[in-house]
N, CA, C, O and the ligand as a Tripos MOL2 file, in Angstrom:
@<TRIPOS>MOLECULE
protein
  237   235    60     0     0
PROTEIN
NO_CHARGES

@<TRIPOS>ATOM
      1 N        -191.0340   32.2330   66.1030 N.3       1 MET1
      2 CA       -191.7140   32.4990   64.8280 C.3       1 MET1
      3 C        -193.1250   32.4330   64.9280 C.2       1 MET1
      4 O        -193.6520   31.4320   65.4130 O.2       1 MET1
      5 N        -193.8350   33.4500   64.4960 N.am      2 LYS2
      6 CA       -195.2920   33.4910   64.6470 C.3       2 LYS2
      7 C        -195.9700   32.5980   63.5020 C.2       2 LYS2
      8 O        -195.6450   32.7540   62.3250 O.2       2 LYS2
      9 N        -196.8280   31.7520   63.8590 N.am      3 ALA3
     10 CA       -197.5700   30.8910   62.8730 C.3       3 ALA3
     11 C        -198.4910   31.7080   62.1570 C.2       3 ALA3
     12 O        -199.1320   32.5930   62.7260 O.2       3 ALA3
     13 N        -198.6020   31.4400   60.8340 N.am      4 ASP4
     14 CA       -199.5840   32.2070   60.0820 C.3       4 ASP4
     15 C        -200.9270   31.4860   60.0470 C.2       4 ASP4
     16 O        -201.2840   30.7710   59.1100 O.2       4 ASP4
     17 N        -201.5880   31.7130   61.0620 N.am      5 ILE5
     18 CA       -202.9560   30.9230   61.1010 C.3       5 ILE5
     19 C        -203.9800   31.6810   60.2570 C.2       5 ILE5
     20 O        -204.1120   32.9040   60.3050 O.2       5 ILE5
     21 N        -204.6540   30.9090   59.5220 N.am      6 ARG6
     22 CA       -205.6490   31.4450   58.5540 C.3       6 ARG6
     23 C        -207.0270   30.8860   58.9370 C.2       6 ARG6
     24 O        -207.1540   29.8430   59.5780 O.2       6 ARG6
     25 N        -208.0220   31.6180   58.5190 N.am      7 VAL7
     26 CA       -209.4800   31.1300   58.7230 C.3       7 VAL7
     27 C        -210.2560   31.0530   57.4980 C.2       7 VAL7
     28 O        -210.0770   31.8810   56.6050 O.2       7 VAL7
     29 N        -211.0660   30.1600   57.3970 N.am      8 CYS8
     30 CA       -211.8040   29.9210   56.1670 C.3       8 CYS8
     31 C        -212.8110   31.1800   55.9150 C.2       8 CYS8
     32 O        -213.5090   31.6710   56.8030 O.2       8 CYS8
     33 N        -212.7770   31.5800   54.6910 N.am      9 GLY9
     34 CA       -213.5910   32.8050   54.3800 C.3       9 GLY9
     35 C        -215.0300   32.4610   54.0470 C.2       9 GLY9
     36 O        -215.8700   33.3590   53.9880 O.2       9 GLY9
     37 N        -215.3460   31.1840   53.8250 N.am     10 ALA10
     38 CA       -216.7220   30.8950   53.6770 C.3      10 ALA10
     39 C        -217.4620   30.7730   54.9250 C.2      10 ALA10
     40 O        -216.8750   30.4080   55.9440 O.2      10 ALA10
     41 N        -218.7440   31.0590   54.9280 N.am     11 SER11
     42 CA       -219.5370   31.0850   56.0880 C.3      11 SER11
     43 C        -220.3780   29.7180   56.2460 C.2      11 SER11
     44 O        -221.5190   29.7130   56.7070 O.2      11 SER11
     45 N        -219.7650   28.6660   55.8570 N.am     12 VAL12
     46 CA       -220.4730   27.4140   55.8000 C.3      12 VAL12
     47 C        -220.2190   26.6490   57.1720 C.2      12 VAL12
     48 O        -220.8770   25.6450   57.4440 O.2      12 VAL12
     49 N        -219.3200   27.1150   57.9610 N.am     13 HIS13
     50 CA       -218.9440   26.4300   59.1460 C.3      13 HIS13
     51 C        -219.5800   27.0740   60.3440 C.2      13 HIS13
     52 O        -219.7230   28.2920   60.4470 O.2      13 HIS13
     53 N        -219.9490   26.2060   61.2340 N.am     14 GLU14
     54 CA       -220.6890   26.6130   62.4900 C.3      14 GLU14
     55 C        -219.7440   27.5290   63.3170 C.2      14 GLU14
     56 O        -220.1650   28.4920   63.9580 O.2      14 GLU14
     57 N        -218.3700   27.1430   63.2550 N.am     15 ARG15
     58 CA       -217.4210   27.8780   64.0000 C.3      15 ARG15
     59 C        -216.4120   28.2050   63.1260 C.2      15 ARG15
     60 O        -216.2680   27.5010   62.1260 O.2      15 ARG15
     61 N        -215.5560   29.3150   63.3530 N.am     16 PRO16
     62 CA       -214.4520   29.6920   62.5170 C.3      16 PRO16
     63 C        -213.4940   28.3740   62.2560 C.2      16 PRO16
     64 O        -213.0710   27.6670   63.1710 O.2      16 PRO16
     65 N        -213.2500   28.1840   60.9960 N.am     17 ARG17
     66 CA       -212.3930   27.0280   60.5130 C.3      17 ARG17
     67 C        -210.9890   27.4610   60.3200 C.2      17 ARG17
     68 O        -210.5850   27.9270   59.2540 O.2      17 ARG17
     69 N        -210.2330   27.2930   61.4050 N.am     18 TYR18
     70 CA       -208.7480   27.6710   61.2910 C.3      18 TYR18
     71 C        -207.9320   26.6380   60.5710 C.2      18 TYR18
     72 O        -208.2000   25.4390   60.6590 O.2      18 TYR18
     73 N        -206.9430   27.1010   59.8620 N.am     19 THR19
     74 CA       -206.0760   26.2010   59.1110 C.3      19 THR19
     75 C        -204.8680   26.9460   58.8750 C.2      19 THR19
     76 O        -204.8610   28.1720   58.9810 O.2      19 THR19
     77 N        -203.7200   26.2010   58.5240 N.am     20 LEU20
     78 CA       -202.5250   26.8710   58.0300 C.3      20 LEU20
     79 C        -202.3950   26.8180   56.6000 C.2      20 LEU20
     80 O        -201.4240   27.3410   56.0530 O.2      20 LEU20
     81 N        -203.3910   26.1660   55.8820 N.am     21 ALA21
     82 CA       -203.4420   26.1240   54.4840 C.3      21 ALA21
     83 C        -204.1750   27.3340   53.8320 C.2      21 ALA21
     84 O        -205.0130   28.0080   54.4320 O.2      21 ALA21
     85 N        -203.7870   27.5420   52.5630 N.am     22 GLU22
     86 CA       -204.4140   28.6840   51.8570 C.3      22 GLU22
     87 C        -205.8500   28.4380   51.3350 C.2      22 GLU22
     88 O        -206.5820   29.3340   50.9150 O.2      22 GLU22
     89 N        -206.1770   27.1150   51.4060 N.am     23 THR23
     90 CA       -207.6260   26.7400   51.0730 C.3      23 THR23
     91 C        -208.1810   25.9310   52.1950 C.2      23 THR23
     92 O        -207.4320   25.1560   52.7890 O.2      23 THR23
     93 N        -209.4290   26.0470   52.5330 N.am     24 CYS24
     94 CA       -210.0250   25.3700   53.5730 C.3      24 CYS24
     95 C        -209.9280   23.8450   53.2550 C.2      24 CYS24
     96 O        -210.2590   23.4240   52.1460 O.2      24 CYS24
     97 N        -209.5080   23.0920   54.1570 N.am     25 PRO25
     98 CA       -209.4820   21.6130   54.0030 C.3      25 PRO25
     99 C        -210.8380   20.9300   53.9710 C.2      25 PRO25
    100 O        -210.9990   19.8160   53.4710 O.2      25 PRO25
    101 N        -211.8190   21.6610   54.5370 N.am     26 ASP26
    102 CA       -213.1720   21.1260   54.6430 C.3      26 ASP26
    103 C        -214.0120   21.4730   53.3780 C.2      26 ASP26
    104 O        -214.5780   20.5810   52.7450 O.2      26 ASP26
    105 N        -214.0780   22.7090   53.0430 N.am     27 CYS27
    106 CA       -214.9690   23.2120   51.9250 C.3      27 CYS27
    107 C        -214.2120   23.6650   50.7780 C.2      27 CYS27
    108 O        -214.8160   23.8730   49.7260 O.2      27 CYS27
    109 N        -212.8820   23.8540   50.8580 N.am     28 GLY28
    110 CA       -212.1740   24.2680   49.6680 C.3      28 GLY28
    111 C        -212.0530   25.7170   49.3910 C.2      28 GLY28
    112 O        -211.3210   26.1130   48.4850 O.2      28 GLY28
    113 N        -212.7500   26.5370   50.1450 N.am     29 ALA29
    114 CA       -212.7520   27.9490   49.9370 C.3      29 ALA29
    115 C        -211.3870   28.5720   50.2700 C.2      29 ALA29
    116 O        -210.5590   27.9410   50.9270 O.2      29 ALA29
    117 N        -211.1570   29.8130   49.8130 N.am     30 GLU30
    118 CA       -209.8380   30.4660   50.1090 C.3      30 GLU30
    119 C        -209.9470   30.9150   51.5290 C.2      30 GLU30
    120 O        -211.0140   31.3040   52.0030 O.2      30 GLU30
    121 N        -208.8010   30.8560   52.2200 N.am     31 THR31
    122 CA       -208.6880   31.2300   53.6730 C.3      31 THR31
    123 C        -208.1220   32.6720   53.6730 C.2      31 THR31
    124 O        -207.4990   33.1410   52.7200 O.2      31 THR31
    125 N        -208.3870   33.3240   54.8030 N.am     32 GLU32
    126 CA       -207.8420   34.5910   55.0180 C.3      32 GLU32
    127 C        -206.9460   34.5460   56.2440 C.2      32 GLU32
    128 O        -207.0950   33.6890   57.1160 O.2      32 GLU32
    129 N        -206.0440   35.4540   56.2900 N.am     33 ASN33
    130 CA       -205.2050   35.5180   57.4390 C.3      33 ASN33
    131 C        -206.0400   36.0200   58.6270 C.2      33 ASN33
    132 O        -206.6810   37.0680   58.5700 O.2      33 ASN33
    133 N        -206.0040   35.2850   59.6210 N.am     34 SER34
    134 CA       -206.9090   35.5370   60.8290 C.3      34 SER34
    135 C        -206.5490   36.7740   61.6870 C.2      34 SER34
    136 O        -207.3790   37.3350   62.4030 O.2      34 SER34
    137 N        -205.3470   37.1380   61.5800 N.am     35 ALA35
    138 CA       -204.8550   38.1670   62.5300 C.3      35 ALA35
    139 C        -205.4630   39.4750   62.2780 C.2      35 ALA35
    140 O        -206.1200   39.9630   63.1980 O.2      35 ALA35
    141 N        -205.3430   40.1610   61.1120 N.am     36 PRO36
    142 CA       -205.7780   41.4960   60.9910 C.3      36 PRO36
    143 C        -207.2350   41.7140   60.5860 C.2      36 PRO36
    144 O        -207.5680   42.5960   59.7940 O.2      36 PRO36
    145 N        -208.0780   40.8730   61.1640 N.am     37 ALA37
    146 CA       -209.4860   41.0420   60.7670 C.3      37 ALA37
    147 C        -209.9570   42.3830   61.2930 C.2      37 ALA37
    148 O        -209.9010   42.5790   62.5070 O.2      37 ALA37
    149 N        -210.4010   43.2930   60.5070 N.am     38 PRO38
    150 CA       -210.8520   44.5560   60.8800 C.3      38 PRO38
    151 C        -212.1630   44.5800   61.5940 C.2      38 PRO38
    152 O        -212.4270   45.5390   62.3190 O.2      38 PRO38
    153 N        -212.9720   43.6290   61.4480 N.am     39 TYR39
    154 CA       -214.2690   43.6040   61.9750 C.3      39 TYR39
    155 C        -214.7230   42.1290   62.1630 C.2      39 TYR39
    156 O        -214.6900   41.3170   61.2380 O.2      39 TYR39
    157 N        -215.1380   41.8400   63.3840 N.am     40 ASN40
    158 CA       -215.5220   40.4220   63.6540 C.3      40 ASN40
    159 C        -216.9780   40.5410   64.2030 C.2      40 ASN40
    160 O        -217.2030   41.0320   65.3100 O.2      40 ASN40
    161 N        -217.9200   40.0850   63.4090 N.am     41 PRO41
    162 CA       -219.3050   40.2250   63.8540 C.3      41 PRO41
    163 C        -219.6430   39.4230   65.0900 C.2      41 PRO41
    164 O        -220.7390   39.5480   65.6370 O.2      41 PRO41
    165 N        -218.7690   38.6550   65.5060 N.am     42 GLU42
    166 CA       -218.9280   37.8780   66.6830 C.3      42 GLU42
    167 C        -218.3820   38.5760   67.9310 C.2      42 GLU42
    168 O        -218.6740   38.2230   69.0730 O.2      42 GLU42
    169 N        -217.5900   39.5660   67.6360 N.am     43 ASP43
    170 CA       -216.8830   40.2590   68.6030 C.3      43 ASP43
    171 C        -217.5120   41.5800   68.7590 C.2      43 ASP43
    172 O        -216.9270   42.5790   68.3410 O.2      43 ASP43
    173 N        -218.7380   41.6620   69.3680 N.am     44 ARG44
    174 CA       -219.5410   42.8360   69.4560 C.3      44 ARG44
    175 C        -218.9430   43.8440   70.4750 C.2      44 ARG44
    176 O        -219.3350   45.0110   70.4800 O.2      44 ARG44
    177 N        -218.0490   43.4220   71.2880 N.am     45 TYR45
    178 CA       -217.5910   44.2500   72.2990 C.3      45 TYR45
    179 C        -216.1350   44.7220   72.1240 C.2      45 TYR45
    180 O        -215.5020   45.3590   72.9660 O.2      45 TYR45
    181 N        -215.6620   44.2990   70.8430 N.am     46 GLY46
    182 CA       -214.3100   44.6380   70.5350 C.3      46 GLY46
    183 C        -214.0430   46.0910   70.5520 C.2      46 GLY46
    184 O        -212.9810   46.5200   71.0030 O.2      46 GLY46
    185 N        -215.0120   46.9120   70.0540 N.am     47 GLU47
    186 CA       -214.7240   48.2900   70.0410 C.3      47 GLU47
    187 C        -214.7190   48.8850   71.4690 C.2      47 GLU47
    188 O        -213.9210   49.7660   71.7880 O.2      47 GLU47
    189 N        -215.5700   48.4090   72.2530 N.am     48 TYR48
    190 CA       -215.5070   48.7960   73.7050 C.3      48 TYR48
    191 C        -214.2960   48.4510   74.4060 C.2      48 TYR48
    192 O        -213.7630   49.2330   75.1930 O.2      48 TYR48
    193 N        -213.8290   47.2590   74.1340 N.am     49 ARG49
    194 CA       -212.5220   46.8030   74.7320 C.3      49 ARG49
    195 C        -211.3320   47.7300   74.2490 C.2      49 ARG49
    196 O        -210.4590   48.1230   75.0230 O.2      49 ARG49
    197 N        -211.3720   48.0300   72.9650 N.am     50 ARG50
    198 CA       -210.2980   48.9540   72.4940 C.3      50 ARG50
    199 C        -210.4220   50.2550   73.0830 C.2      50 ARG50
    200 O        -209.3930   50.8870   73.3240 O.2      50 ARG50
    201 N        -211.5830   50.7510   73.3540 N.am     51 ARG51
    202 CA       -211.7870   52.0580   73.9000 C.3      51 ARG51
    203 C        -211.2210   52.0300   75.3410 C.2      51 ARG51
    204 O        -210.4820   52.9290   75.7430 O.2      51 ARG51
    205 N        -211.5450   51.0920   76.0250 N.am     52 VAL52
    206 CA       -210.9780   50.9280   77.4510 C.3      52 VAL52
    207 C        -209.4850   50.9260   77.4690 C.2      52 VAL52
    208 O        -208.8760   51.6010   78.2990 O.2      52 VAL52
    209 N        -208.8040   50.1020   76.4750 N.am     53 LYS53
    210 CA       -207.5190   49.9180   76.3280 C.3      53 LYS53
    211 C        -206.8370   51.3350   76.1870 C.2      53 LYS53
    212 O        -205.8420   51.6800   76.8250 O.2      53 LYS53
    213 N        -207.5070   52.1060   75.2680 N.am     54 ARG54
    214 CA       -206.9020   53.4090   74.9800 C.3      54 ARG54
    215 C        -206.9950   54.3360   76.1300 C.2      54 ARG54
    216 O        -206.1260   55.1870   76.3200 O.2      54 ARG54
    217 N        -208.0750   54.1890   76.9430 N.am     55 ARG55
    218 CA       -208.2190   55.0550   78.1110 C.3      55 ARG55
    219 C        -207.1030   54.6670   79.1300 C.2      55 ARG55
    220 O        -206.4720   55.5380   79.7290 O.2      55 ARG55
    221 N        -206.8940   53.4170   79.2960 N.am     56 GLU56
    222 CA       -205.8940   52.9750   80.1620 C.3      56 GLU56
    223 C        -204.5020   53.5990   79.8720 C.2      56 GLU56
    224 O        -203.7720   54.0610   80.7490 O.2      56 GLU56
    225 N        -204.2170   53.5640   78.5580 N.am     57 ARG57
    226 CA       -202.9690   54.0180   78.1750 C.3      57 ARG57
    227 C        -202.7800   55.4950   78.4230 C.2      57 ARG57
    228 O        -201.7140   55.9900   78.7910 O.2      57 ARG57
    229 N        -203.9880   56.2160   78.1740 N.am     58 ASP58
    230 CA       -203.8520   57.7690   78.3210 C.3      58 ASP58
    231 C        -203.8310   58.0250   79.8290 C.2      58 ASP58
    232 O        -203.1380   58.9630   80.2230 O.2      58 ASP58
    233 N        -204.4820   57.3280   80.6730 N.am     59 GLY59
    234 CA       -204.4450   57.5960   82.0270 C.3      59 GLY59
    235 C        -203.2750   57.2030   82.7370 C.2      59 GLY59
    236 O        -203.1860   57.4160   83.9460 O.2      59 GLY59
    237 ZN       -214.2590   26.1750   54.8280 Zn       60 ZN60
@<TRIPOS>BOND
     1     1     2 1
     2     2     3 1
     3     3     4 2
     4     3     5 am
     5     5     6 1
     6     6     7 1
     7     7     8 2
     8     7     9 am
     9     9    10 1
    10    10    11 1
    11    11    12 2
    12    11    13 am
    13    13    14 1
    14    14    15 1
    15    15    16 2
    16    15    17 am
    17    17    18 1
    18    18    19 1
    19    19    20 2
    20    19    21 am
    21    21    22 1
    22    22    23 1
    23    23    24 2
    24    23    25 am
    25    25    26 1
    26    26    27 1
    27    27    28 2
    28    27    29 am
    29    29    30 1
    30    30    31 1
    31    31    32 2
    32    31    33 am
    33    33    34 1
    34    34    35 1
    35    35    36 2
    36    35    37 am
    37    37    38 1
    38    38    39 1
    39    39    40 2
    40    39    41 am
    41    41    42 1
    42    42    43 1
    43    43    44 2
    44    43    45 am
    45    45    46 1
    46    46    47 1
    47    47    48 2
    48    47    49 am
    49    49    50 1
    50    50    51 1
    51    51    52 2
    52    51    53 am
    53    53    54 1
    54    54    55 1
    55    55    56 2
    56    55    57 am
    57    57    58 1
    58    58    59 1
    59    59    60 2
    60    59    61 am
    61    61    62 1
    62    62    63 1
    63    63    64 2
    64    63    65 am
    65    65    66 1
    66    66    67 1
    67    67    68 2
    68    67    69 am
    69    69    70 1
    70    70    71 1
    71    71    72 2
    72    71    73 am
    73    73    74 1
    74    74    75 1
    75    75    76 2
    76    75    77 am
    77    77    78 1
    78    78    79 1
    79    79    80 2
    80    79    81 am
    81    81    82 1
    82    82    83 1
    83    83    84 2
    84    83    85 am
    85    85    86 1
    86    86    87 1
    87    87    88 2
    88    87    89 am
    89    89    90 1
    90    90    91 1
    91    91    92 2
    92    91    93 am
    93    93    94 1
    94    94    95 1
    95    95    96 2
    96    95    97 am
    97    97    98 1
    98    98    99 1
    99    99   100 2
   100    99   101 am
   101   101   102 1
   102   102   103 1
   103   103   104 2
   104   103   105 am
   105   105   106 1
   106   106   107 1
   107   107   108 2
   108   107   109 am
   109   109   110 1
   110   110   111 1
   111   111   112 2
   112   111   113 am
   113   113   114 1
   114   114   115 1
   115   115   116 2
   116   115   117 am
   117   117   118 1
   118   118   119 1
   119   119   120 2
   120   119   121 am
   121   121   122 1
   122   122   123 1
   123   123   124 2
   124   123   125 am
   125   125   126 1
   126   126   127 1
   127   127   128 2
   128   127   129 am
   129   129   130 1
   130   130   131 1
   131   131   132 2
   132   131   133 am
   133   133   134 1
   134   134   135 1
   135   135   136 2
   136   135   137 am
   137   137   138 1
   138   138   139 1
   139   139   140 2
   140   139   141 am
   141   141   142 1
   142   142   143 1
   143   143   144 2
   144   143   145 am
   145   145   146 1
   146   146   147 1
   147   147   148 2
   148   147   149 am
   149   149   150 1
   150   150   151 1
   151   151   152 2
   152   151   153 am
   153   153   154 1
   154   154   155 1
   155   155   156 2
   156   155   157 am
   157   157   158 1
   158   158   159 1
   159   159   160 2
   160   159   161 am
   161   161   162 1
   162   162   163 1
   163   163   164 2
   164   163   165 am
   165   165   166 1
   166   166   167 1
   167   167   168 2
   168   167   169 am
   169   169   170 1
   170   170   171 1
   171   171   172 2
   172   171   173 am
   173   173   174 1
   174   174   175 1
   175   175   176 2
   176   175   177 am
   177   177   178 1
   178   178   179 1
   179   179   180 2
   180   179   181 am
   181   181   182 1
   182   182   183 1
   183   183   184 2
   184   183   185 am
   185   185   186 1
   186   186   187 1
   187   187   188 2
   188   187   189 am
   189   189   190 1
   190   190   191 1
   191   191   192 2
   192   191   193 am
   193   193   194 1
   194   194   195 1
   195   195   196 2
   196   195   197 am
   197   197   198 1
   198   198   199 1
   199   199   200 2
   200   199   201 am
   201   201   202 1
   202   202   203 1
   203   203   204 2
   204   203   205 am
   205   205   206 1
   206   206   207 1
   207   207   208 2
   208   207   209 am
   209   209   210 1
   210   210   211 1
   211   211   212 2
   212   211   213 am
   213   213   214 1
   214   214   215 1
   215   215   216 2
   216   215   217 am
   217   217   218 1
   218   218   219 1
   219   219   220 2
   220   219   221 am
   221   221   222 1
   222   222   223 1
   223   223   224 2
   224   223   225 am
   225   225   226 1
   226   226   227 1
   227   227   228 2
   228   227   229 am
   229   229   230 1
   230   230   231 1
   231   231   232 2
   232   231   233 am
   233   233   234 1
   234   234   235 1
   235   235   236 2
@<TRIPOS>SUBSTRUCTURE
     1 MET1         2 RESIDUE 1 A MET
     2 LYS2         6 RESIDUE 1 A LYS
     3 ALA3        10 RESIDUE 1 A ALA
     4 ASP4        14 RESIDUE 1 A ASP
     5 ILE5        18 RESIDUE 1 A ILE
     6 ARG6        22 RESIDUE 1 A ARG
     7 VAL7        26 RESIDUE 1 A VAL
     8 CYS8        30 RESIDUE 1 A CYS
     9 GLY9        34 RESIDUE 1 A GLY
    10 ALA10       38 RESIDUE 1 A ALA
    11 SER11       42 RESIDUE 1 A SER
    12 VAL12       46 RESIDUE 1 A VAL
    13 HIS13       50 RESIDUE 1 A HIS
    14 GLU14       54 RESIDUE 1 A GLU
    15 ARG15       58 RESIDUE 1 A ARG
    16 PRO16       62 RESIDUE 1 A PRO
    17 ARG17       66 RESIDUE 1 A ARG
    18 TYR18       70 RESIDUE 1 A TYR
    19 THR19       74 RESIDUE 1 A THR
    20 LEU20       78 RESIDUE 1 A LEU
    21 ALA21       82 RESIDUE 1 A ALA
    22 GLU22       86 RESIDUE 1 A GLU
    23 THR23       90 RESIDUE 1 A THR
    24 CYS24       94 RESIDUE 1 A CYS
    25 PRO25       98 RESIDUE 1 A PRO
    26 ASP26      102 RESIDUE 1 A ASP
    27 CYS27      106 RESIDUE 1 A CYS
    28 GLY28      110 RESIDUE 1 A GLY
    29 ALA29      114 RESIDUE 1 A ALA
    30 GLU30      118 RESIDUE 1 A GLU
    31 THR31      122 RESIDUE 1 A THR
    32 GLU32      126 RESIDUE 1 A GLU
    33 ASN33      130 RESIDUE 1 A ASN
    34 SER34      134 RESIDUE 1 A SER
    35 ALA35      138 RESIDUE 1 A ALA
    36 PRO36      142 RESIDUE 1 A PRO
    37 ALA37      146 RESIDUE 1 A ALA
    38 PRO38      150 RESIDUE 1 A PRO
    39 TYR39      154 RESIDUE 1 A TYR
    40 ASN40      158 RESIDUE 1 A ASN
    41 PRO41      162 RESIDUE 1 A PRO
    42 GLU42      166 RESIDUE 1 A GLU
    43 ASP43      170 RESIDUE 1 A ASP
    44 ARG44      174 RESIDUE 1 A ARG
    45 TYR45      178 RESIDUE 1 A TYR
    46 GLY46      182 RESIDUE 1 A GLY
    47 GLU47      186 RESIDUE 1 A GLU
    48 TYR48      190 RESIDUE 1 A TYR
    49 ARG49      194 RESIDUE 1 A ARG
    50 ARG50      198 RESIDUE 1 A ARG
    51 ARG51      202 RESIDUE 1 A ARG
    52 VAL52      206 RESIDUE 1 A VAL
    53 LYS53      210 RESIDUE 1 A LYS
    54 ARG54      214 RESIDUE 1 A ARG
    55 ARG55      218 RESIDUE 1 A ARG
    56 GLU56      222 RESIDUE 1 A GLU
    57 ARG57      226 RESIDUE 1 A ARG
    58 ASP58      230 RESIDUE 1 A ASP
    59 GLY59      234 RESIDUE 1 A GLY
    60 ZN60       237 GROUP 0 **** ****
């Protein structure tokens, strides 16, 4: 069974604050499901990686 890992939605943490709770144990903000994040500002090469993956599948 896949764990529902969530991440704090507030930007008060130096690093992503992962938790299983629906509210951040540190700052009390609502957390979001970490899995389907459409855009990660820290993952600048995400699009490039996805493009490579797609090319591999096509080739
Ligand atoms: Zn927090």
